[in-house]
N, C-alpha and C positions, 0 to 999 in steps of 0.2 A: 347239155356245155363244160362239162369234165378240164376242158382244156385252158379254160376262162379262169380255173375257181385252183390250180395247179400249177406252179412257173418253178421250174426249174435252172439251173444254170451251175457251170462246173464253180469251183473254188482252187488256190491254193494258198496255205496259213501256214505260217511260223507261230508257232501255239507253243506256252508250257505248260507239262501235264501238271494235274491237283491229283489225279489215281485214276484208275481204272473200274470197273464195272465186270468183273466175271460170269460168266452162268457154267455148273459144275463146278465151281472149283478155280477151273485151272484152265477155262476158252474163254478169253479175251470177248466182252461183247462189243464192251464202247472205251472208248476214250476220255477219258474227262480232261480237259485242257482250259487256261484261260487264256486270254486274251481282249484285251486292254482292260483290263478289271474286270471282265464278266465272266463266266465260267460257260462251256458249250459242249456235250455230248457228240463226238462222235461216231459213228457206227461203224463197225468192222466187220464186211462180209463171213461167215464162214470159210471161206475159201481163200481170207488173207490171216485170218487167225490161225490156220493150221501149222504147226510147227511152233506156235509162239510162245514162249518161257513166260507168263505173269511177273515171274519172280526172279528176271534178269535185269541188271542192270541197266536194258536198255530200257525200263520202265520207273525209271526211281522219282518219284515224286520230285518236282524242281526241273527235270529233263527238259531240252528243249524237242520239237520235234517240227520240221517240214511235214505237210497234211498235204496230199493231192486228193479229190472227189467231187463229188455232184453235192448242190444242194437245192433244195425242194421246197417250196413254200408253198402249203397249205391256206390258202387267201380265205376260204369260209370260215376254218377251225381257227388261225391265226396261227398255227405251232410250224416252225421251220425245222425241217431235220436233214442233219449232214454224212453222207454215207462216206466212207475211206474207198479209194480205189489203188493207195501207195501212199505207204507214208518212210520217214526216214530221219535216225537219230542225227543235231545238228551243232555247232557252237551256239554261245549265246548271242544272239542275232545284235545289231546296233539299236541301241534305244528306241528309235520309234518306227522300228521295221515294223513290225506284229501289229502296230495302230493305225498304218497306212494300209499296210494287204486287207485288215478286219475294215475300213472302212467302204473302200472298194466290194470287197465279198458279202457281208452278213451286217453293217452297223444300220442298213437301210430295215433292218427287220424284228426296229426295237420292239415293236409290240408284243409280241411271238418270246419275245425273252421271258417275261414272268413267270409263260405256262413250261420253259422249258428248265428251270428253274424250279418251281413250287414242286418239290419230290418228295416220299416219302420213300428209304429203299429202309426192305424189311429183307432178312437172312432168312431163306428158306430150306438152311441143311437141319438135318434130322433131329439136335438137338435144340435147337430154337425152334424150331416146328414143331414138333411132339411137346414143346415146354409149354408153350402160350399163346409161338408166333403162328401159327395157323387163324387162333379166332383173335388174337391183335389185328392179324391183317383183315378178316373176315368185316370187322368192325369201324376199323376205318375206310374200306371201304363200300361200307352202309352210311355210315351217315356221311360221305363225300359226296355221294349220289341222292343222298336226302338232301343235300342242302344247294346240289345242284351246279357242284364243283368240280365233278368228272372232266371238265375242260379245262380243267385251268389247275387241277394239283394231280400228279402224278402218283400212282402206288407200282411199286416197282417189285417186284422179288430177287433176291440176288444171292450167290452165292458164299461161299462161307465170312463171313467180317471178323474172324481172327479172335472171337471175345466169347467162345463157348462154355465158359464157365459162367459165365452172367448174362444166359439165355434168360426169355427171348430179348434179341437187339434187333433196333433201326436206326437208323442217320434220316436227321432232317435236311435237307438240300432248301436254299443254296446255304445255311449257316452253317452245314457241315455239322452238327447238334447231336453229338450219340448218346441214345439213351440204353439203358442195359435193365433188366430186371422187370421189362415193360408188362404191365397189367393190362390185358382185354378195356377193364373200366378207364381205363386211362386214355381212349383215344383220343375222345372228348375233346378231351382240357388239351389234347395238344395243337388236335388242329386249331384250337384255341389260341393260343400261346402262339401259334409258330407263322399262321395264314388267318388272322383275325381280318386282314384290309382286304382280302380278294370275296368280292359278294359273288351272288350269285348272279348270272346273266338271264337269270326267269326272271 
């Protein structure tokens, strides 16, 4: 009955860029965009990311993008996934245009938004990883699993976060709170500070 658990539909949105998630430092993996005061992650397939420069002015935070793609909702897990098939820079839209599109394309999936937003981004580049980042990641992963929160808090490795001298580094979403010099023993306190309102489904 997989067909009943997964639902796909096309989407077209105009949203404001709030950041990028890169892999290996230079390949854009996700666009982080703001739409009607919510942040969404839009996956960029490999074939679309080839030749894109994450440091280009086209990807400045605050710029507006028109994105076309496919949204998939996993009803069983309550997770919304957005995958782009194309995108382009546009001028600032009229005030309510993004909200109107958002209502049609994405808003009905409000339940899944917590899972998308509850995320910890940890740098996996050599400086961070070798200076304790790996142990921080492992501790966070272990505690998240022990608390039964694996379906509600994403733990994701990223490319360089440009804070190498302060390694290891991580960013907590949706707060966008950056932490540097993180110790493995701080994993539990970080989860308590930002995600105490999320309870286990078990």
